[in-house]
mmCIF file as gemmi writes it, N, C-alpha and C atoms, coordinates in Angstrom:
data_model
loop_
_atom_site.group_PDB
_atom_site.id
_atom_site.type_symbol
_atom_site.label_atom_id
_atom_site.label_alt_id
_atom_site.label_comp_id
_atom_site.label_asym_id
_atom_site.label_entity_id
_atom_site.label_seq_id
_atom_site.pdbx_PDB_ins_code
_atom_site.Cartn_x
_atom_site.Cartn_y
_atom_site.Cartn_z
_atom_site.occupancy
_atom_site.B_iso_or_equiv
_atom_site.pdbx_formal_charge
_atom_site.auth_seq_id
_atom_site.auth_asym_id
_atom_site.pdbx_PDB_model_num
ATOM 1 N N . GLU Axp A 1 ? -25.148 -42.299 105.555 1 0 ? 1 A 1
ATOM 2 C CA . GLU Axp A 1 ? -24.95 -41.507 104.374 1 0 ? 1 A 1
ATOM 3 C C . GLU Axp A 1 ? -24.076 -42.265 103.401 1 0 ? 1 A 1
ATOM 4 N N . ASN Axp A 2 ? -23.57 -41.588 102.426 1 0 ? 2 A 1
ATOM 5 C CA . ASN Axp A 2 ? -22.655 -42.194 101.451 1 0 ? 2 A 1
ATOM 6 C C . ASN Axp A 2 ? -23.196 -43.499 100.874 1 0 ? 2 A 1
ATOM 7 N N . GLY Axp A 3 ? -24.459 -43.501 100.485 1 0 ? 3 A 1
ATOM 8 C CA . GLY Axp A 3 ? -25.038 -44.679 99.868 1 0 ? 3 A 1
ATOM 9 C C . GLY Axp A 3 ? -25.53 -45.734 100.827 1 0 ? 3 A 1
ATOM 10 N N . SER Axp A 4 ? -25.454 -45.491 102.119 1 0 ? 4 A 1
ATOM 11 C CA . SER Axp A 4 ? -25.977 -46.456 103.092 1 0 ? 4 A 1
ATOM 12 C C . SER Axp A 4 ? -27.489 -46.525 102.973 1 0 ? 4 A 1
ATOM 13 N N . PRO Axp A 5 ? -28.066 -47.712 103.134 1 0 ? 5 A 1
ATOM 14 C CA . PRO Axp A 5 ? -29.524 -47.807 103.086 1 0 ? 5 A 1
ATOM 15 C C . PRO Axp A 5 ? -30.146 -47.061 104.256 1 0 ? 5 A 1
ATOM 16 N N . VAL Axp A 6 ? -31.312 -46.483 104.018 1 0 ? 6 A 1
ATOM 17 C CA . VAL Axp A 6 ? -32.036 -45.758 105.053 1 0 ? 6 A 1
ATOM 18 C C . VAL Axp A 6 ? -33.031 -46.726 105.686 1 0 ? 6 A 1
ATOM 19 N N . LYS Axp A 7 ? -33.025 -46.782 107.025 1 0 ? 7 A 1
ATOM 20 C CA . LYS Axp A 7 ? -33.913 -47.696 107.743 1 0 ? 7 A 1
ATOM 21 C C . LYS Axp A 7 ? -34.664 -46.943 108.827 1 0 ? 7 A 1
ATOM 22 N N . GLN Axp A 8 ? -35.907 -47.36 109.058 1 0 ? 8 A 1
ATOM 23 C CA . GLN Axp A 8 ? -36.725 -46.742 110.102 1 0 ? 8 A 1
ATOM 24 C C . GLN Axp A 8 ? -36.73 -47.612 111.346 1 0 ? 8 A 1
ATOM 25 N N . TYR Axp A 9 ? -36.607 -46.963 112.509 1 0 ? 9 A 1
ATOM 26 C CA . TYR Axp A 9 ? -36.585 -47.666 113.789 1 0 ? 9 A 1
ATOM 27 C C . TYR Axp A 9 ? -37.64 -47.074 114.711 1 0 ? 9 A 1
ATOM 28 N N . LYS Axp A 10 ? -38.393 -47.928 115.366 1 0 ? 10 A 1
ATOM 29 C CA . LYS Axp A 10 ? -39.369 -47.519 116.366 1 0 ? 10 A 1
ATOM 30 C C . LYS Axp A 10 ? -38.819 -47.946 117.721 1 0 ? 10 A 1
ATOM 31 N N . LEU Axp A 11 ? -38.741 -46.982 118.65 1 0 ? 11 A 1
ATOM 32 C CA . LEU Axp A 11 ? -38.256 -47.308 119.989 1 0 ? 11 A 1
ATOM 33 C C . LEU Axp A 11 ? -39.409 -47.819 120.843 1 0 ? 11 A 1
ATOM 34 N N . VAL Axp A 12 ? -39.194 -48.908 121.524 1 0 ? 12 A 1
ATOM 35 C CA . VAL Axp A 12 ? -40.159 -49.446 122.478 1 0 ? 12 A 1
ATOM 36 C C . VAL Axp A 12 ? -39.427 -49.525 123.813 1 0 ? 12 A 1
ATOM 37 N N . ILE Axp A 13 ? -39.849 -48.66 124.736 1 0 ? 13 A 1
ATOM 38 C CA . ILE Axp A 13 ? -39.168 -48.553 126.027 1 0 ? 13 A 1
ATOM 39 C C . ILE Axp A 13 ? -40.114 -49.034 127.113 1 0 ? 13 A 1
ATOM 40 N N . SER Axp A 14 ? -39.718 -50.069 127.834 1 0 ? 14 A 1
ATOM 41 C CA . SER Axp A 14 ? -40.536 -50.638 128.904 1 0 ? 14 A 1
ATOM 42 C C . SER Axp A 14 ? -39.96 -50.231 130.256 1 0 ? 14 A 1
ATOM 43 N N . ASN Axp A 15 ? -40.85 -49.959 131.195 1 0 ? 15 A 1
ATOM 44 C CA . ASN Axp A 15 ? -40.438 -49.592 132.541 1 0 ? 15 A 1
ATOM 45 C C . ASN Axp A 15 ? -40.629 -50.79 133.463 1 0 ? 15 A 1
ATOM 46 N N . GLY Axp A 16 ? -39.528 -51.425 133.838 1 0 ? 16 A 1
ATOM 47 C CA . GLY Axp A 16 ? -39.588 -52.581 134.727 1 0 ? 16 A 1
ATOM 48 C C . GLY Axp A 16 ? -39.382 -52.211 136.186 1 0 ? 16 A 1
ATOM 49 N N . SER Axp A 17 ? -39.311 -50.914 136.47 1 0 ? 17 A 1
ATOM 50 C CA . SER Axp A 17 ? -39.073 -50.483 137.85 1 0 ? 17 A 1
ATOM 51 C C . SER Axp A 17 ? -40.395 -50.203 138.568 1 0 ? 17 A 1
ATOM 52 N N . SER Axp A 18 ? -40.295 -49.857 139.835 1 0 ? 18 A 1
ATOM 53 C CA . SER Axp A 18 ? -41.494 -49.523 140.606 1 0 ? 18 A 1
ATOM 54 C C . SER Axp A 18 ? -41.724 -48.016 140.65 1 0 ? 18 A 1
ATOM 55 N N . SER Axp A 19 ? -40.915 -47.25 139.925 1 0 ? 19 A 1
ATOM 56 C CA . SER Axp A 19 ? -41.049 -45.794 139.874 1 0 ? 19 A 1
ATOM 57 C C . SER Axp A 19 ? -41.482 -45.342 138.482 1 0 ? 19 A 1
ATOM 58 N N . GLN Axp A 20 ? -42.186 -44.227 138.436 1 0 ? 20 A 1
ATOM 59 C CA . GLN Axp A 20 ? -42.573 -43.652 137.145 1 0 ? 20 A 1
ATOM 60 C C . GLN Axp A 20 ? -41.346 -43.032 136.494 1 0 ? 20 A 1
ATOM 61 N N . VAL Axp A 21 ? -41.197 -43.224 135.194 1 0 ? 21 A 1
ATOM 62 C CA . VAL Axp A 21 ? -40.075 -42.683 134.431 1 0 ? 21 A 1
ATOM 63 C C . VAL Axp A 21 ? -40.55 -41.446 133.672 1 0 ? 21 A 1
ATOM 64 N N . CYS Axp A 22 ? -39.765 -40.346 133.767 1 0 ? 22 A 1
ATOM 65 C CA . CYS Axp A 22 ? -40.126 -39.099 133.089 1 0 ? 22 A 1
ATOM 66 C C . CYS Axp A 22 ? -39.309 -38.845 131.823 1 0 ? 22 A 1
ATOM 67 N N . SER Axp A 23 ? -38.111 -39.394 131.724 1 0 ? 23 A 1
ATOM 68 C CA . SER Axp A 23 ? -37.346 -39.236 130.486 1 0 ? 23 A 1
ATOM 69 C C . SER Axp A 23 ? -36.296 -40.331 130.376 1 0 ? 23 A 1
ATOM 70 N N . VAL Axp A 24 ? -35.961 -40.616 129.133 1 0 ? 24 A 1
ATOM 71 C CA . VAL Axp A 24 ? -34.955 -41.629 128.825 1 0 ? 24 A 1
ATOM 72 C C . VAL Axp A 24 ? -34.012 -41.041 127.783 1 0 ? 24 A 1
ATOM 73 N N . ASN Axp A 25 ? -32.705 -41.106 128.04 1 0 ? 25 A 1
ATOM 74 C CA . ASN Axp A 25 ? -31.712 -40.683 127.06 1 0 ? 25 A 1
ATOM 75 C C . ASN Axp A 25 ? -31.312 -41.896 126.231 1 0 ? 25 A 1
ATOM 76 N N . VAL Axp A 26 ? -31.285 -41.704 124.921 1 0 ? 26 A 1
ATOM 77 C CA . VAL Axp A 26 ? -31 -42.794 123.987 1 0 ? 26 A 1
ATOM 78 C C . VAL Axp A 26 ? -29.9 -42.367 123.026 1 0 ? 26 A 1
ATOM 79 N N . LYS Axp A 27 ? -28.965 -43.268 122.818 1 0 ? 27 A 1
ATOM 80 C CA . LYS Axp A 27 ? -27.904 -43.062 121.826 1 0 ? 27 A 1
ATOM 81 C C . LYS Axp A 27 ? -28.185 -44.029 120.672 1 0 ? 27 A 1
ATOM 82 N N . PRO Axp A 28 ? -28.564 -43.517 119.483 1 0 ? 28 A 1
ATOM 83 C CA . PRO Axp A 28 ? -28.905 -44.42 118.373 1 0 ? 28 A 1
ATOM 84 C C . PRO Axp A 28 ? -27.713 -45.154 117.778 1 0 ? 28 A 1
ATOM 85 N N . ASN Axp A 29 ? -26.497 -44.628 117.976 1 0 ? 29 A 1
ATOM 86 C CA . ASN Axp A 29 ? -25.297 -45.231 117.378 1 0 ? 29 A 1
ATOM 87 C C . ASN Axp A 29 ? -25.392 -45.299 115.863 1 0 ? 29 A 1
ATOM 88 N N . ALA Axp A 30 ? -25.94 -44.239 115.282 1 0 ? 30 A 1
ATOM 89 C CA . ALA Axp A 30 ? -26.084 -44.135 113.831 1 0 ? 30 A 1
ATOM 90 C C . ALA Axp A 30 ? -26.294 -42.67 113.483 1 0 ? 30 A 1
ATOM 91 N N . ILE Axp A 31 ? -26.128 -42.327 112.224 1 0 ? 31 A 1
ATOM 92 C CA . ILE Axp A 31 ? -26.419 -40.974 111.744 1 0 ? 31 A 1
ATOM 93 C C . ILE Axp A 31 ? -27.893 -40.923 111.377 1 0 ? 31 A 1
ATOM 94 N N . LEU Axp A 32 ? -28.62 -39.968 111.944 1 0 ? 32 A 1
ATOM 95 C CA . LEU Axp A 32 ? -30.061 -39.888 111.715 1 0 ? 32 A 1
ATOM 96 C C . LEU Axp A 32 ? -30.395 -38.971 110.549 1 0 ? 32 A 1
ATOM 97 N N . LYS Axp A 33 ? -31.375 -39.401 109.791 1 0 ? 33 A 1
ATOM 98 C CA . LYS Axp A 33 ? -31.935 -38.583 108.721 1 0 ? 33 A 1
ATOM 99 C C . LYS Axp A 33 ? -33.152 -37.824 109.249 1 0 ? 33 A 1
ATOM 100 N N . ASP Axp A 34 ? -33.9 -38.458 110.149 1 0 ? 34 A 1
ATOM 101 C CA . ASP Axp A 34 ? -35.11 -37.858 110.696 1 0 ? 34 A 1
ATOM 102 C C . ASP Axp A 34 ? -35.406 -38.525 112.036 1 0 ? 34 A 1
ATOM 103 N N . LYS Axp A 35 ? -36.269 -37.889 112.842 1 0 ? 35 A 1
ATOM 104 C CA . LYS Axp A 35 ? -36.655 -38.444 114.139 1 0 ? 35 A 1
ATOM 105 C C . LYS Axp A 35 ? -38.033 -37.928 114.497 1 0 ? 35 A 1
ATOM 106 N N . TRP Axp A 36 ? -38.707 -38.613 115.396 1 0 ? 36 A 1
ATOM 107 C CA . TRP Axp A 36 ? -39.975 -38.124 115.916 1 0 ? 36 A 1
ATOM 108 C C . TRP Axp A 36 ? -40.065 -38.446 117.4 1 0 ? 36 A 1
ATOM 109 N N . ASN Axp A 37 ? -40.64 -37.499 118.14 1 0 ? 37 A 1
ATOM 110 C CA . ASN Axp A 37 ? -40.804 -37.597 119.59 1 0 ? 37 A 1
ATOM 111 C C . ASN Axp A 37 ? -39.492 -37.883 120.308 1 0 ? 37 A 1
ATOM 112 N N . LEU Axp A 38 ? -38.428 -37.262 119.825 1 0 ? 38 A 1
ATOM 113 C CA . LEU Axp A 38 ? -37.118 -37.3 120.469 1 0 ? 38 A 1
ATOM 114 C C . LEU Axp A 38 ? -36.515 -35.901 120.411 1 0 ? 38 A 1
ATOM 115 N N . ASP Axp A 39 ? -35.998 -35.423 121.539 1 0 ? 39 A 1
ATOM 116 C CA . ASP Axp A 39 ? -35.314 -34.136 121.6 1 0 ? 39 A 1
ATOM 117 C C . ASP Axp A 39 ? -33.819 -34.376 121.468 1 0 ? 39 A 1
ATOM 118 N N . GLU Axp A 40 ? -33.161 -33.617 120.592 1 0 ? 40 A 1
ATOM 119 C CA . GLU Axp A 40 ? -31.718 -33.786 120.381 1 0 ? 40 A 1
ATOM 120 C C . GLU Axp A 40 ? -30.946 -33.095 121.493 1 0 ? 40 A 1
ATOM 121 N N . LEU Axp A 41 ? -30.072 -33.834 122.168 1 0 ? 41 A 1
ATOM 122 C CA . LEU Axp A 41 ? -29.206 -33.286 123.205 1 0 ? 41 A 1
ATOM 123 C C . LEU Axp A 41 ? -27.827 -32.969 122.647 1 0 ? 41 A 1
ATOM 124 N N . SER Axp A 42 ? -27.355 -33.82 121.735 1 0 ? 42 A 1
ATOM 125 C CA . SER Axp A 42 ? -26.083 -33.612 121.035 1 0 ? 42 A 1
ATOM 126 C C . SER Axp A 42 ? -26.143 -34.418 119.744 1 0 ? 42 A 1
ATOM 127 N N . SER Axp A 43 ? -25.041 -34.504 119.021 1 0 ? 43 A 1
ATOM 128 C CA . SER Axp A 43 ? -25.072 -35.13 117.691 1 0 ? 43 A 1
ATOM 129 C C . SER Axp A 43 ? -25.475 -36.601 117.71 1 0 ? 43 A 1
ATOM 130 N N . ASP Axp A 44 ? -25.26 -37.299 118.817 1 0 ? 44 A 1
ATOM 131 C CA . ASP Axp A 44 ? -25.639 -38.718 118.863 1 0 ? 44 A 1
ATOM 132 C C . ASP Axp A 44 ? -26.315 -39.065 120.196 1 0 ? 44 A 1
ATOM 133 N N . LEU Axp A 45 ? -27.028 -38.088 120.769 1 0 ? 45 A 1
ATOM 134 C CA . LEU Axp A 45 ? -27.717 -38.334 122.031 1 0 ? 45 A 1
ATOM 135 C C . LEU Axp A 45 ? -29.075 -37.632 122.002 1 0 ? 45 A 1
ATOM 136 N N . TYR Axp A 46 ? -30.11 -38.39 122.293 1 0 ? 46 A 1
ATOM 137 C CA . TYR Axp A 46 ? -31.479 -37.89 122.225 1 0 ? 46 A 1
ATOM 138 C C . TYR Axp A 46 ? -32.223 -38.255 123.499 1 0 ? 46 A 1
ATOM 139 N N . ARG Axp A 47 ? -33.288 -37.486 123.786 1 0 ? 47 A 1
ATOM 140 C CA . ARG Axp A 47 ? -34.085 -37.721 124.989 1 0 ? 47 A 1
ATOM 141 C C . ARG Axp A 47 ? -35.558 -37.771 124.6 1 0 ? 47 A 1
ATOM 142 N N . THR Axp A 48 ? -36.291 -38.639 125.274 1 0 ? 48 A 1
ATOM 143 C CA . THR Axp A 48 ? -37.737 -38.67 125.061 1 0 ? 48 A 1
ATOM 144 C C . THR Axp A 48 ? -38.312 -37.339 125.528 1 0 ? 48 A 1
ATOM 145 N N . PRO Axp A 49 ? -39.427 -36.889 124.949 1 0 ? 49 A 1
ATOM 146 C CA . PRO Axp A 49 ? -39.955 -35.56 125.263 1 0 ? 49 A 1
ATOM 147 C C . PRO Axp A 49 ? -40.487 -35.447 126.688 1 0 ? 49 A 1
ATOM 148 N N . SER Axp A 50 ? -40.581 -34.196 127.165 1 0 ? 50 A 1
ATOM 149 C CA . SER Axp A 50 ? -40.979 -33.945 128.551 1 0 ? 50 A 1
ATOM 150 C C . SER Axp A 50 ? -42.4 -34.419 128.856 1 0 ? 50 A 1
ATOM 151 N N . TRP Axp A 51 ? -43.261 -34.496 127.853 1 0 ? 51 A 1
ATOM 152 C CA . TRP Axp A 51 ? -44.642 -34.947 128.087 1 0 ? 51 A 1
ATOM 153 C C . TRP Axp A 51 ? -44.754 -36.464 128.213 1 0 ? 51 A 1
ATOM 154 N N . MET Axp A 52 ? -43.675 -37.181 127.903 1 0 ? 52 A 1
ATOM 155 C CA . MET Axp A 52 ? -43.702 -38.634 127.962 1 0 ? 52 A 1
ATOM 156 C C . MET Axp A 52 ? -43.41 -39.118 129.375 1 0 ? 52 A 1
ATOM 157 N N . THR Axp A 53 ? -44.287 -39.902 129.921 1 0 ? 53 A 1
ATOM 158 C CA . THR Axp A 53 ? -44.003 -40.597 131.179 1 0 ? 53 A 1
ATOM 159 C C . THR Axp A 53 ? -44.346 -42.069 130.991 1 0 ? 53 A 1
ATOM 160 N N . ILE Axp A 54 ? -43.64 -42.916 131.699 1 0 ? 54 A 1
ATOM 161 C CA . ILE Axp A 54 ? -43.91 -44.362 131.631 1 0 ? 54 A 1
ATOM 162 C C . ILE Axp A 54 ? -44.2 -44.831 133.05 1 0 ? 54 A 1
ATOM 163 N N . ALA Axp A 55 ? -45.413 -45.295 133.275 1 0 ? 55 A 1
ATOM 164 C CA . ALA Axp A 55 ? -45.806 -45.81 134.583 1 0 ? 55 A 1
ATOM 165 C C . ALA Axp A 55 ? -45.073 -47.119 134.86 1 0 ? 55 A 1
ATOM 166 N N . PRO Axp A 56 ? -44.934 -47.494 136.136 1 0 ? 56 A 1
ATOM 167 C CA . PRO Axp A 56 ? -44.329 -48.797 136.45 1 0 ? 56 A 1
ATOM 168 C C . PRO Axp A 56 ? -45.059 -49.916 135.699 1 0 ? 56 A 1
ATOM 169 N N . GLY Axp A 57 ? -44.301 -50.751 135.027 1 0 ? 57 A 1
ATOM 170 C CA . GLY Axp A 57 ? -44.876 -51.833 134.243 1 0 ? 57 A 1
ATOM 171 C C . GLY Axp A 57 ? -45.389 -51.404 132.88 1 0 ? 57 A 1
ATOM 172 N N . GLY Axp A 58 ? -45.288 -50.114 132.561 1 0 ? 58 A 1
ATOM 173 C CA . GLY Axp A 58 ? -45.812 -49.593 131.293 1 0 ? 58 A 1
ATOM 174 C C . GLY Axp A 58 ? -44.774 -49.591 130.188 1 0 ? 58 A 1
ATOM 175 N N . THR Axp A 59 ? -45.237 -49.24 128.992 1 0 ? 59 A 1
ATOM 176 C CA . THR Axp A 59 ? -44.385 -49.192 127.81 1 0 ? 59 A 1
ATOM 177 C C . THR Axp A 59 ? -44.662 -47.913 127.039 1 0 ? 59 A 1
ATOM 178 N N . TYR Axp A 60 ? -43.628 -47.323 126.476 1 0 ? 60 A 1
ATOM 179 C CA . TYR Axp A 60 ? -43.729 -46.137 125.625 1 0 ? 60 A 1
ATOM 180 C C . TYR Axp A 60 ? -43.225 -46.527 124.244 1 0 ? 60 A 1
ATOM 181 N N . ASP Axp A 61 ? -44.03 -46.27 123.219 1 0 ? 61 A 1
ATOM 182 C CA . ASP Axp A 61 ? -43.617 -46.668 121.865 1 0 ? 61 A 1
ATOM 183 C C . ASP Axp A 61 ? -43.938 -45.599 120.823 1 0 ? 61 A 1
ATOM 184 N N . GLN Axp A 62 ? -43.908 -44.334 121.228 1 0 ? 62 A 1
ATOM 185 C CA . GLN Axp A 62 ? -44.268 -43.248 120.32 1 0 ? 62 A 1
ATOM 186 C C . GLN Axp A 62 ? -43.067 -42.478 119.773 1 0 ? 62 A 1
ATOM 187 N N . ALA Axp A 63 ? -41.87 -43.005 119.933 1 0 ? 63 A 1
ATOM 188 C CA . ALA Axp A 63 ? -40.672 -42.329 119.425 1 0 ? 63 A 1
ATOM 189 C C . ALA Axp A 63 ? -39.951 -43.241 118.443 1 0 ? 63 A 1
ATOM 190 N N . GLY Axp A 64 ? -39.2 -42.609 117.57 1 0 ? 64 A 1
ATOM 191 C CA . GLY Axp A 64 ? -38.423 -43.39 116.621 1 0 ? 64 A 1
ATOM 192 C C . GLY Axp A 64 ? -37.57 -42.488 115.761 1 0 ? 64 A 1
ATOM 193 N N . TYR Axp A 65 ? -36.912 -43.093 114.797 1 0 ? 65 A 1
ATOM 194 C CA . TYR Axp A 65 ? -36.029 -42.332 113.933 1 0 ? 65 A 1
ATOM 195 C C . TYR Axp A 65 ? -35.773 -43.089 112.641 1 0 ? 65 A 1
ATOM 196 N N . VAL Axp A 66 ? -35.246 -42.349 111.664 1 0 ? 66 A 1
ATOM 197 C CA . VAL Axp A 66 ? -34.794 -42.909 110.395 1 0 ? 66 A 1
ATOM 198 C C . VAL Axp A 66 ? -33.28 -42.719 110.384 1 0 ? 66 A 1
ATOM 199 N N . ALA Axp A 67 ? -32.557 -43.805 110.194 1 0 ? 67 A 1
ATOM 200 C CA . ALA Axp A 67 ? -31.093 -43.764 110.252 1 0 ? 67 A 1
ATOM 201 C C . ALA Axp A 67 ? -30.493 -44.254 108.946 1 0 ? 67 A 1
ATOM 202 N N . TYR Axp A 68 ? -29.297 -43.774 108.689 1 0 ? 68 A 1
ATOM 203 C CA . TYR Axp A 68 ? -28.513 -44.3 107.568 1 0 ? 68 A 1
ATOM 204 C C . TYR Axp A 68 ? -27.823 -45.568 108.043 1 0 ? 68 A 1
ATOM 205 N N . GLY Axp A 69 ? -28.182 -46.693 107.462 1 0 ? 69 A 1
ATOM 206 C CA . GLY Axp A 69 ? -27.553 -47.956 107.829 1 0 ? 69 A 1
ATOM 207 C C . GLY Axp A 69 ? -28.147 -48.552 109.089 1 0 ? 69 A 1
ATOM 208 N N . ASN Axp A 70 ? -27.41 -49.48 109.669 1 0 ? 70 A 1
ATOM 209 C CA . ASN Axp A 70 ? -27.886 -50.202 110.851 1 0 ? 70 A 1
ATOM 210 C C . ASN Axp A 70 ? -27.731 -49.371 112.114 1 0 ? 70 A 1
ATOM 211 N N . SER Axp A 71 ? -28.625 -49.608 113.06 1 0 ? 71 A 1
ATOM 212 C CA . SER Axp A 71 ? -28.583 -48.9 114.326 1 0 ? 71 A 1
ATOM 213 C C . SER Axp A 71 ? -28.938 -49.868 115.442 1 0 ? 71 A 1
ATOM 214 N N . VAL Axp A 72 ? -28.123 -49.87 116.49 1 0 ? 72 A 1
ATOM 215 C CA . VAL Axp A 72 ? -28.42 -50.618 117.712 1 0 ? 72 A 1
ATOM 216 C C . VAL Axp A 72 ? -28.413 -49.59 118.834 1 0 ? 72 A 1
ATOM 217 N N . PRO Axp A 73 ? -29.607 -49.047 119.174 1 0 ? 73 A 1
ATOM 218 C CA . PRO Axp A 73 ? -29.647 -47.985 120.172 1 0 ? 73 A 1
ATOM 219 C C . PRO Axp A 73 ? -29.339 -48.483 121.576 1 0 ? 73 A 1
ATOM 220 N N . THR Axp A 74 ? -28.75 -47.581 122.379 1 0 ? 74 A 1
ATOM 221 C CA . THR Axp A 74 ? -28.49 -47.895 123.767 1 0 ? 74 A 1
ATOM 222 C C . THR Axp A 74 ? -29.097 -46.795 124.643 1 0 ? 74 A 1
ATOM 223 N N . VAL Axp A 75 ? -29.626 -47.199 125.78 1 0 ? 75 A 1
ATOM 224 C CA . VAL Axp A 75 ? -30.142 -46.252 126.765 1 0 ? 75 A 1
ATOM 225 C C . VAL Axp A 75 ? -28.961 -45.799 127.622 1 0 ? 75 A 1
ATOM 226 N N . THR Axp A 76 ? -28.772 -44.476 127.723 1 0 ? 76 A 1
ATOM 227 C CA . THR Axp A 76 ? -27.628 -43.961 128.494 1 0 ? 76 A 1
ATOM 228 C C . THR Axp A 76 ? -28.042 -43.393 129.844 1 0 ? 76 A 1
ATOM 229 N N . ALA Axp A 77 ? -29.323 -43.051 130.009 1 0 ? 77 A 1
ATOM 230 C CA . ALA Axp A 77 ? -29.782 -42.513 131.293 1 0 ? 77 A 1
ATOM 231 C C . ALA Axp A 77 ? -31.3 -42.645 131.385 1 0 ? 77 A 1
ATOM 232 N N . VAL Axp A 78 ? -31.786 -42.846 132.606 1 0 ? 78 A 1
ATOM 233 C CA . VAL Axp A 78 ? -33.227 -42.907 132.874 1 0 ? 78 A 1
ATOM 234 C C . VAL Axp A 78 ? -33.499 -41.961 134.037 1 0 ? 78 A 1
ATOM 235 N N . GLN Axp A 79 ? -34.478 -41.072 133.858 1 0 ? 79 A 1
ATOM 236 C CA . GLN Axp A 79 ? -34.826 -40.106 134.912 1 0 ? 79 A 1
ATOM 237 C C . GLN Axp A 79 ? -36.193 -40.467 135.485 1 0 ? 79 A 1
ATOM 238 N N . ASN Axp A 80 ? -36.222 -40.809 136.765 1 0 ? 80 A 1
ATOM 239 C CA . ASN Axp A 80 ? -37.507 -41.056 137.425 1 0 ? 80 A 1
ATOM 240 C C . ASN Axp A 80 ? -38.16 -39.732 137.783 1 0 ? 80 A 1
ATOM 241 N N . CYS Axp A 81 ? -39.477 -39.75 137.914 1 0 ? 81 A 1
ATOM 242 C CA . CYS Axp A 81 ? -40.229 -38.532 138.243 1 0 ? 81 A 1
ATOM 243 C C . CYS Axp A 81 ? -40.074 -38.198 139.71 1 0 ? 81 A 1
């Protein structure tokens, strides 16, 4: 906000484990203007939707957000099925 440039980010989450992943918690480390395919858990913590699963060796790239300024997201939790 406050005149910060607005940037769009697409999340690409790869599953390098041998288990199927049912949800991933992500902290964008930025103030969001908008988001898609992410459920808000708190002001700076989001989770991939319940319909999203990532097979072992697979990738999920249907979530993202628009943030004010720069964002370096971090994964805070991974839930296996």
